[in-house]
matplotlib code that plots the C-alpha trace (Angstrom):
import matplotlib.pyplot as plt

x = [8.4, 7.6, 4.6, 2.6, -0.4, -3.2, -3.9, -6.8, -8.6, -7.7, -10.6, -8.4, -9.4, -5.9, -5.8, -2.5, -0.9, -2.2, -0.9, 2.4, 3.5, 7.1, 5.8, 2.7, 1.6, -1.4, -1.4, -2.2, -4.5, -6.8, -5.8, -4.8, -2.1, 1.5, 4.1, 7.2, 9.2, 8.5, 10.4, 9.6, 12.0, 11.7, 10.2, 7.4, 6.4, 3.7, 2.2, 2.3, 0.5, -2.2, -2.5, -3.1, -5.8, -7.4, -7.5, -11.2, -10.4, -7.8, -5.4, -2.3, -0.7, 2.2, 4.4, 7.3, 5.8]
y = [-5.5, -6.8, -5.6, -7.5, -6.2, -7.9, -5.8, -8.0, -7.0, -3.3, -1.0, 2.0, 4.2, 5.7, 5.7, 3.9, 6.6, 9.4, 7.8, 6.3, 8.0, 6.7, 3.1, 3.1, 4.6, 4.1, 2.6, 5.4, 3.2, 1.8, 3.3, 0.1, 0.0, -0.1, -1.2, 1.0, -1.0, -4.3, -3.0, 0.6, 2.9, 3.0, 6.5, 5.2, 2.1, 3.7, 5.2, 1.8, 0.2, 2.9, 2.2, -1.5, -0.7, 1.9, -0.2, -0.8, -4.0, -5.4, -5.5, -4.7, -7.3, -6.8, -9.6, -9.5, -6.6]
z = [7.6, 4.2, 2.1, -0.5, -2.5, -4.3, -7.3, -8.2, -5.0, -5.2, -5.7, -6.6, -3.6, -3.3, 0.5, 0.5, -1.8, 0.4, 3.6, 2.4, -0.9, -0.7, -0.7, -2.9, -6.1, -8.5, -12.0, -14.4, -16.5, -13.9, -10.6, -8.9, -6.3, -7.4, -4.8, -5.0, -2.4, -0.5, 2.5, 3.6, 5.3, 9.1, 8.8, 6.6, 8.6, 10.6, 7.5, 5.8, 8.8, 8.5, 4.8, 5.5, 8.0, 5.7, 2.6, 1.9, -0.1, 2.3, -0.7, 1.4, 3.6, 6.0, 7.3, 9.8, 11.7]

ax = plt.figure().add_subplot(projection="3d")
ax.plot(x, y, z, "-o")
ax.set_aspect("equal")
plt.show()
């Protein structure tokens, strides 16, 4: 699984950070998504899928799932 994020679309809701904190963080200045790793650990994959589905701006995209 590979993750990409569109920070320009991000609305800073923080759902991704709550669901998958090992993979996502938020920018301290504007709250937009920060991708910590493009390839999550196997234990984090389900949480990353939930983060993608929960993102109100559809700013998270997964490939190779």
